[in-house]
Structures are given as C-alpha cells and as structure tokens.
VOPAMI-791868 format. One record per residue (C-alpha): residue in one letter; x negated, y, z; residue number from 1. Coordinates in Angstrom, 2 decimals. Layout:
+------+---------+---------+---------+-----+
| type |       X |       Y |       Z | seq |
+------+---------+---------+---------+-----+
|    A |       X |       Y |       Z | NUM |
...
+------+---------+---------+---------+-----+
This chain:
+------+---------+---------+---------+-----+
| type |       X |       Y |       Z | seq |
+------+---------+---------+---------+-----+
|    M |   -5.34 |   71.57 |   -4.67 |   1 |
|    G |   -3.05 |   68.53 |   -5.61 |   2 |
|    F |   -4.43 |   64.96 |   -6.30 |   3 |
|    V |   -2.93 |   64.93 |   -9.78 |   4 |
|    K |   -4.49 |   68.51 |  -10.72 |   5 |
|    E |   -7.89 |   67.47 |   -9.21 |   6 |
|    F |   -7.90 |   64.27 |  -11.04 |   7 |
|    K |   -7.00 |   66.00 |  -14.34 |   8 |
|    E |   -9.89 |   68.46 |  -14.00 |   9 |
|    F |  -12.25 |   65.57 |  -13.08 |  10 |
|    A |  -11.18 |   63.47 |  -16.32 |  11 |
|    V |  -11.09 |   66.41 |  -18.75 |  12 |
|    K |  -14.73 |   67.66 |  -17.59 |  13 |
|    G |  -17.31 |   67.77 |  -20.41 |  14 |
|    N |  -19.56 |   65.12 |  -18.75 |  15 |
|    V |  -16.84 |   62.50 |  -18.34 |  16 |
|    I |  -16.21 |   62.92 |  -22.17 |  17 |
|    D |  -19.67 |   62.76 |  -22.79 |  18 |
|    L |  -20.05 |   59.50 |  -21.00 |  19 |
|    A |  -17.06 |   57.94 |  -22.63 |  20 |
|    V |  -18.42 |   58.96 |  -26.15 |  21 |
|    G |  -21.68 |   57.60 |  -25.02 |  22 |
|    V |  -20.38 |   54.44 |  -23.91 |  23 |
|    I |  -18.17 |   53.74 |  -27.16 |  24 |
|    I |  -21.32 |   54.90 |  -29.48 |  25 |
|    G |  -23.54 |   52.42 |  -27.14 |  26 |
|    G |  -21.13 |   49.51 |  -27.66 |  27 |
|    A |  -21.13 |   49.96 |  -31.41 |  28 |
|    F |  -24.91 |   50.53 |  -31.24 |  29 |
|    G |  -25.38 |   47.14 |  -29.15 |  30 |
|    K |  -23.27 |   45.24 |  -32.05 |  31 |
|    I |  -25.84 |   46.53 |  -34.73 |  32 |
|    V |  -28.71 |   45.60 |  -32.57 |  33 |
|    D |  -27.33 |   42.02 |  -31.97 |  34 |
|    S |  -26.90 |   41.69 |  -35.77 |  35 |
|    V |  -30.50 |   42.90 |  -36.34 |  36 |
|    V |  -31.71 |   40.35 |  -34.06 |  37 |
|    N |  -29.62 |   37.39 |  -34.79 |  38 |
|    D |  -29.20 |   37.96 |  -38.51 |  39 |
|    L |  -32.55 |   39.31 |  -39.55 |  40 |
|    I |  -35.33 |   38.89 |  -37.00 |  41 |
|    M |  -34.52 |   35.47 |  -35.43 |  42 |
|    P |  -34.23 |   33.77 |  -38.99 |  43 |
|    L |  -37.73 |   35.17 |  -39.66 |  44 |
|    V |  -39.15 |   34.04 |  -36.20 |  45 |
|    A |  -37.29 |   30.44 |  -36.90 |  46 |
|    A |  -38.98 |   30.19 |  -40.25 |  47 |
|    I |  -42.43 |   31.08 |  -38.61 |  48 |
|    I |  -42.51 |   29.05 |  -35.51 |  49 |
|    G |  -39.26 |   27.24 |  -35.39 |  50 |
|    K |  -36.06 |   27.97 |  -33.62 |  51 |
|    P |  -37.12 |   28.97 |  -30.04 |  52 |
|    D |  -34.30 |   27.47 |  -28.25 |  53 |
|    F |  -35.17 |   26.30 |  -24.78 |  54 |
|    S |  -31.52 |   25.90 |  -23.32 |  55 |
|    N |  -31.67 |   22.27 |  -22.95 |  56 |
|    L |  -34.96 |   22.25 |  -20.71 |  57 |
|    Y |  -33.95 |   21.46 |  -17.49 |  58 |
|    V |  -35.20 |   19.50 |  -14.11 |  59 |
|    V |  -33.12 |   17.23 |  -12.24 |  60 |
|    M |  -33.40 |   17.80 |   -8.53 |  61 |
|    K |  -31.16 |   15.35 |   -7.05 |  62 |
|    G |  -29.20 |   12.34 |   -8.75 |  63 |
|    T |  -29.84 |   10.59 |  -11.97 |  64 |
|    V |  -29.53 |   11.63 |  -15.46 |  65 |
|    P |  -29.87 |    9.46 |  -18.62 |  66 |
|    D |  -33.08 |   10.36 |  -20.47 |  67 |
|    G |  -32.50 |   12.79 |  -23.30 |  68 |
|    A |  -28.96 |   13.85 |  -22.06 |  69 |
|    A |  -28.08 |   17.46 |  -22.97 |  70 |
|    L |  -28.06 |   20.07 |  -20.44 |  71 |
|    A |  -24.17 |   20.27 |  -20.80 |  72 |
|    D |  -23.58 |   16.46 |  -20.08 |  73 |
|    A |  -26.22 |   16.28 |  -17.53 |  74 |
|    R |  -24.32 |   18.92 |  -15.50 |  75 |
|    K |  -20.98 |   16.99 |  -15.81 |  76 |
|    I |  -22.53 |   14.21 |  -13.88 |  77 |
|    P |  -21.17 |   14.15 |  -10.18 |  78 |
|    D |  -23.55 |   14.74 |   -7.37 |  79 |
|    T |  -26.36 |   15.91 |   -9.45 |  80 |
|    V |  -28.49 |   18.90 |   -8.80 |  81 |
|    I |  -29.73 |   20.61 |  -12.02 |  82 |
|    F |  -32.45 |   23.25 |  -12.26 |  83 |
|    A |  -31.86 |   24.57 |  -15.78 |  84 |
|    Y |  -34.99 |   27.09 |  -16.53 |  85 |
|    G |  -34.66 |   26.69 |  -20.40 |  86 |
|    N |  -31.81 |   28.99 |  -20.89 |  87 |
|    F |  -33.74 |   31.78 |  -18.70 |  88 |
|    I |  -36.71 |   31.22 |  -21.09 |  89 |
|    T |  -34.39 |   31.57 |  -24.06 |  90 |
|    V |  -33.02 |   34.62 |  -22.84 |  91 |
|    A |  -36.18 |   36.27 |  -21.65 |  92 |
|    I |  -37.73 |   35.51 |  -25.20 |  93 |
|    N |  -34.65 |   37.18 |  -26.86 |  94 |
|    F |  -35.04 |   40.30 |  -24.38 |  95 |
|    I |  -38.74 |   40.69 |  -25.43 |  96 |
|    L |  -37.99 |   40.44 |  -29.22 |  97 |
|    L |  -34.99 |   42.91 |  -28.68 |  98 |
|    A |  -37.36 |   45.45 |  -26.57 |  99 |
|    L |  -40.02 |   44.85 |  -29.29 | 100 |
|    I |  -37.52 |   46.05 |  -32.06 | 101 |
|    I |  -35.83 |   48.78 |  -30.14 | 102 |
|    F |  -39.59 |   50.12 |  -29.53 | 103 |
|    M |  -40.33 |   50.15 |  -33.13 | 104 |
|    L |  -37.13 |   51.69 |  -34.07 | 105 |
|    I |  -37.53 |   54.53 |  -31.33 | 106 |
|    K |  -41.18 |   54.74 |  -32.31 | 107 |
|    G |  -40.36 |   55.12 |  -36.18 | 108 |
|    I |  -37.65 |   57.57 |  -35.44 | 109 |
|    N |  -40.08 |   59.71 |  -33.29 | 110 |
|    K |  -42.68 |   59.73 |  -36.08 | 111 |
|    M |  -40.17 |   61.07 |  -38.49 | 112 |
|    K |  -39.14 |   63.68 |  -35.91 | 113 |
|    R |  -42.98 |   64.75 |  -35.34 | 114 |
|    K |  -43.25 |   64.80 |  -39.31 | 115 |
|    Q |  -40.28 |   67.28 |  -39.45 | 116 |
|    E |  -41.73 |   69.47 |  -36.58 | 117 |
|    E |  -44.98 |   69.70 |  -38.08 | 118 |
|    A |  -43.56 |   70.66 |  -41.50 | 119 |
|    P |  -45.09 |   74.36 |  -42.10 | 120 |
|    A |  -42.46 |   76.87 |  -41.74 | 121 |
|    A |  -41.70 |   79.19 |  -44.61 | 122 |
|    P |  -43.67 |   82.67 |  -44.05 | 123 |
|    A |  -41.51 |   85.12 |  -42.52 | 124 |
|    E |  -40.67 |   87.98 |  -44.74 | 125 |
|    P |  -42.39 |   91.33 |  -43.88 | 126 |
|    S |  -40.68 |   93.77 |  -41.90 | 127 |
|    S |  -39.38 |   96.99 |  -43.41 | 128 |
|    T |  -42.31 |   98.82 |  -42.05 | 129 |
|    D |  -44.82 |   96.28 |  -43.61 | 130 |
|    K |  -43.18 |   96.73 |  -46.99 | 131 |
|    L |  -43.21 |  100.46 |  -46.44 | 132 |
|    L |  -47.00 |  100.31 |  -45.74 | 133 |
|    M |  -47.62 |   97.71 |  -48.59 | 134 |
|    E |  -45.92 |  100.49 |  -51.00 | 135 |
|    I |  -48.31 |  103.22 |  -49.78 | 136 |
|    R |  -51.04 |  101.04 |  -50.07 | 137 |
|    D |  -50.41 |  100.16 |  -53.68 | 138 |
|    Q |  -49.48 |  103.80 |  -54.45 | 139 |
|    L |  -52.76 |  104.71 |  -53.08 | 140 |
|    K |  -54.72 |  102.09 |  -54.99 | 141 |
|    K |  -53.01 |  103.52 |  -58.44 | 142 |
|    N |  -54.40 |  107.11 |  -57.64 | 143 |
+------+---------+---------+---------+-----+
C-alpha cells in the first residue's frame, strides 16, 4: 500500500474527522466559557469580595527590590531572583471558579436530561388482537 493512499485512508477516517469537529467546537466553547467567567462571574466576585488579583505577590530570593515594586519591574532588576507565587494563586482561583461553573452547567444539563427521561411515555396503542378482543367484549356486554 502506498504512503499517499495509506495517509488518505487515515485522514478521512470518521474518527479523525470527529476529533477535528470536537477540537473546533471545543475551541468555540472555550471562548464562551472565558466570556462567562470574565464578563459575568468575575465582576460579581469582584463586587462581593474585591478583585481577586494576586499576580503581583512575590518574594525576593536574591538581590534587592524597592518596596512596593510591581512584579514586572522587579523582574527587570539584574541579578535578582524572584519567587512569583501570586500569579499561580490567581490562576488557581480562576480554575476553581471555572471548574465550579462548568460543574453547575453540566449538573443543570443532566437534570434536564433526567426530566426528559422520566417523562411518561404515551401509552402504547393496543395491538390488532387486543382491539378485536375489546370489540368482542363490547358486543357480549350489549347482548
């Protein structure tokens, strides 16, 4: 089997195309989730507890940095070693909030699915034999 033919079979398989569609949809969904977090949730959190931005928290391990210097400025000072833990805290909080939002979203979707599954199905129509028996019964009642 030639290389080109083998590659063509691989690239056109359903699994590869499904994966490509999943990646595209995932990217679009990622933008929606970012918007929900940044535009809807974080302003509410900021209004309640203040803006959770710890990105300028750091510890100077070696060298000297003026008091109150921003992290970006502190990193520019030569021969200075900075342990910047604040950005990690900010990212971790954002991740926890994002995970909580996704959890609540999935929980709501699952709840709607369960309600649809629990909805009573329409009673099945009687079979032709059952209809015939009911007609016989009704005739017997009349006589």
